[in-house]
Legacy VTK file of the C-alpha trace (Angstrom):
# vtk DataFile Version 3.0
C-alpha trace
ASCII
DATASET POLYDATA
POINTS 211 float
-24.495 26.650 17.289
-26.382 27.589 20.278
-25.273 30.449 22.500
-24.996 27.871 25.518
-21.395 27.378 26.571
-19.931 30.378 24.700
-18.385 33.348 26.729
-20.952 36.281 26.783
-19.349 39.343 24.847
-22.145 41.721 26.423
-22.914 40.979 30.023
-25.975 43.221 30.986
-25.060 44.653 34.464
-27.602 47.562 34.136
-30.460 48.446 31.751
-32.467 51.677 31.906
-35.358 53.076 29.944
-34.763 56.701 29.450
-37.713 57.761 27.405
-39.085 58.027 23.727
-38.794 60.309 20.985
-42.249 60.881 19.236
-41.417 63.602 16.627
-38.464 64.404 14.547
-37.865 67.533 16.391
-39.064 66.220 19.870
-37.200 65.340 22.976
-34.434 62.842 22.868
-31.553 62.043 25.222
-28.393 63.756 25.179
-25.939 62.333 22.818
-23.293 61.567 25.649
-22.933 57.764 24.854
-22.509 55.875 21.513
-25.989 54.796 20.093
-26.803 51.759 18.266
-30.396 51.516 16.501
-32.566 48.438 15.707
-34.580 48.648 12.767
-36.861 46.498 10.799
-40.399 46.100 9.555
-43.283 45.680 12.064
-43.649 41.904 12.042
-39.748 40.960 11.628
-39.463 39.820 15.490
-37.564 42.657 16.751
-39.040 42.931 20.202
-38.203 39.062 20.610
-34.746 39.661 19.277
-33.964 42.596 21.813
-35.557 40.513 24.704
-33.024 37.666 23.729
-30.122 39.983 23.277
-30.345 41.722 26.559
-31.538 38.357 28.332
-34.726 40.082 29.640
-38.200 38.593 28.974
-40.065 41.716 29.102
-37.355 44.286 28.037
-39.109 45.101 24.604
-42.946 44.479 24.816
-43.827 41.627 22.303
-47.140 42.764 21.047
-49.681 40.688 19.058
-50.313 43.781 16.979
-47.314 44.665 14.950
-46.620 48.216 14.442
-48.170 49.496 17.704
-44.790 51.143 18.759
-44.839 54.773 17.607
-41.914 56.153 19.109
-38.095 55.714 19.181
-37.328 53.970 22.627
-34.091 54.593 24.266
-32.246 52.314 26.802
-29.074 53.013 28.614
-27.112 49.766 28.651
-24.101 49.348 31.309
-23.806 53.263 31.538
-21.654 52.661 28.335
-24.072 52.896 25.302
-27.484 53.679 24.145
-29.750 51.182 22.434
-32.459 52.753 20.506
-35.521 50.668 19.209
-37.023 52.188 16.106
-40.753 51.966 15.173
-41.255 49.190 12.899
-42.280 50.070 9.450
-44.154 48.458 6.663
-47.182 47.393 8.715
-50.263 47.256 6.116
-53.034 48.214 8.748
-51.391 51.402 9.802
-52.922 54.627 8.131
-50.920 56.386 5.356
-50.830 59.303 7.696
-49.252 57.432 10.505
-46.478 56.027 7.982
-45.956 59.384 6.721
-45.142 60.768 10.193
-42.704 57.769 10.886
-40.501 58.351 8.077
-39.260 61.866 9.177
-38.922 60.619 12.704
-36.657 57.616 11.599
-34.595 59.354 8.934
-34.267 62.578 11.030
-32.977 60.515 13.988
-30.447 58.655 11.731
-29.213 61.693 10.289
-29.090 63.949 13.200
-27.238 61.638 15.800
-23.670 62.377 15.744
-22.872 59.520 18.175
-24.738 56.837 16.215
-22.358 53.982 16.027
-24.318 51.689 13.794
-27.694 50.083 12.915
-28.787 46.680 13.230
-31.351 46.139 10.196
-33.633 43.073 10.739
-34.801 40.915 7.927
-37.036 37.971 8.070
-34.945 34.822 6.580
-38.224 33.372 5.170
-39.368 36.464 3.115
-37.879 38.371 0.237
-37.011 41.918 1.443
-39.639 44.334 0.837
-39.807 47.592 -0.851
-39.650 49.466 2.509
-36.525 46.937 3.644
-34.724 47.851 0.567
-35.397 51.764 0.875
-33.901 51.502 4.498
-30.871 49.779 3.415
-30.247 52.280 0.638
-30.787 55.139 3.081
-28.268 53.447 5.610
-25.701 53.239 2.699
-26.476 56.764 1.598
-25.679 58.133 5.130
-22.673 55.806 5.494
-23.565 54.351 8.909
-22.117 51.042 9.627
-24.856 48.343 9.411
-25.031 44.766 10.536
-27.976 42.545 9.071
-29.728 40.254 11.467
-31.849 37.510 9.611
-34.569 36.528 12.049
-36.858 33.490 12.710
-34.241 30.957 11.540
-35.941 28.531 13.742
-38.953 28.378 11.437
-36.778 26.712 8.635
-34.933 23.524 8.681
-31.229 24.197 9.119
-30.076 23.589 5.606
-32.945 25.763 4.150
-32.170 28.510 6.577
-28.520 28.451 5.235
-29.563 28.417 1.618
-31.885 31.514 2.454
-29.274 33.251 4.114
-26.760 32.846 0.937
-29.617 33.956 -1.310
-30.241 37.135 0.628
-26.749 38.019 1.067
-26.125 37.461 -2.760
-29.331 39.464 -3.759
-28.232 42.406 -1.447
-24.535 42.367 -1.997
-23.884 41.496 1.584
-20.837 39.803 3.118
-20.872 37.197 5.979
-19.324 39.475 8.272
-22.312 41.818 7.896
-24.952 39.023 8.280
-26.043 37.197 11.392
-28.659 34.471 11.286
-30.784 34.798 14.566
-33.310 32.835 16.409
-34.915 34.438 19.406
-36.300 31.019 20.439
-33.141 29.103 20.518
-30.506 32.088 21.030
-28.558 31.013 17.957
-26.883 34.132 16.799
-27.157 35.997 20.207
-23.447 36.084 21.106
-22.679 37.095 17.635
-24.785 39.949 17.414
-23.850 41.001 20.885
-20.364 40.735 19.751
-20.855 42.951 16.811
-22.846 45.579 18.919
-19.951 45.734 21.348
-17.641 46.172 18.115
-19.601 49.203 16.818
-19.647 50.794 20.287
-15.915 50.357 20.822
-15.105 51.651 17.315
-17.448 54.799 17.928
-16.060 55.472 21.366
-12.347 55.140 19.812
-13.128 57.623 16.861
-15.098 60.175 19.143
-18.116 60.508 16.673
-19.517 59.099 13.596
LINES 1 212
211 0 1 2 3 4 5 6 7 8 9 10 11 12 13 14 15 16 17 18 19 20 21 22 23 24 25 26 27 28 29 30 31 32 33 34 35 36 37 38 39 40 41 42 43 44 45 46 47 48 49 50 51 52 53 54 55 56 57 58 59 60 61 62 63 64 65 66 67 68 69 70 71 72 73 74 75 76 77 78 79 80 81 82 83 84 85 86 87 88 89 90 91 92 93 94 95 96 97 98 99 100 101 102 103 104 105 106 107 108 109 110 111 112 113 114 115 116 117 118 119 120 121 122 123 124 125 126 127 128 129 130 131 132 133 134 135 136 137 138 139 140 141 142 143 144 145 146 147 148 149 150 151 152 153 154 155 156 157 158 159 160 161 162 163 164 165 166 167 168 169 170 171 172 173 174 175 176 177 178 179 180 181 182 183 184 185 186 187 188 189 190 191 192 193 194 195 196 197 198 199 200 201 202 203 204 205 206 207 208 209 210
C-alpha cells in the first residue's frame, strides 16, 4: 500500500546536520540521544531511501557515483534522536586501501556507541545478498544490535515478483516479516512502516536508557 492516506508515525519538525566522523578515533557527536544507523552497499539506494524517509528531496545527496561518501554523517531529528548515515560499502571502483579504512570506521562506530538504538540494513531486493552484506549482518548479530532490513527498489519489479523475492530473501537469511520492510523511494511504499520501526527502536532505547 502506498503511504498516502496513512497517519505519519514520524513527522519531521526539525532536522539538523551536526557533522561527520571520518576516522574510528575521530570526532563524533556526544551520545546524548538514541542513535539509529543506516547501512548498505554503495549502490543500494540509501540516499534515496533517506530522502523519502525524512521527506526532504536533498537531505542525503544522491550521487551518480556510488561510494563517494567517506564519513559517517550525523543528523539530529526533532531534538529527539540521531540518524547516522554510514558510508556505503562494497563499491568495486573504490581502492582496497580506502575499503580498509572504512571497516574500522563502521565497526568501531557500531561497537562503541552506547546509545545505538538499532541499525537499518538495506538490501537491494533484485540482488542476492553479497559477501559484504552477509558479513555486515553477521557482525550486527554478533554485537546483538536490533536490526531492521529494508528491501529497496521494489518498484523495479512487478508486485508479485517483488513479493516472491522478499520471501526468498527472508528464507535465505532466516528473517521474519517483522524484521523486513519492502521499500520504494519512488512510490513511498514502505515509508511509514520503516518510520514506525525507527520510532519503535528509539522509544525502546530511550526506555532502557542504553543498549
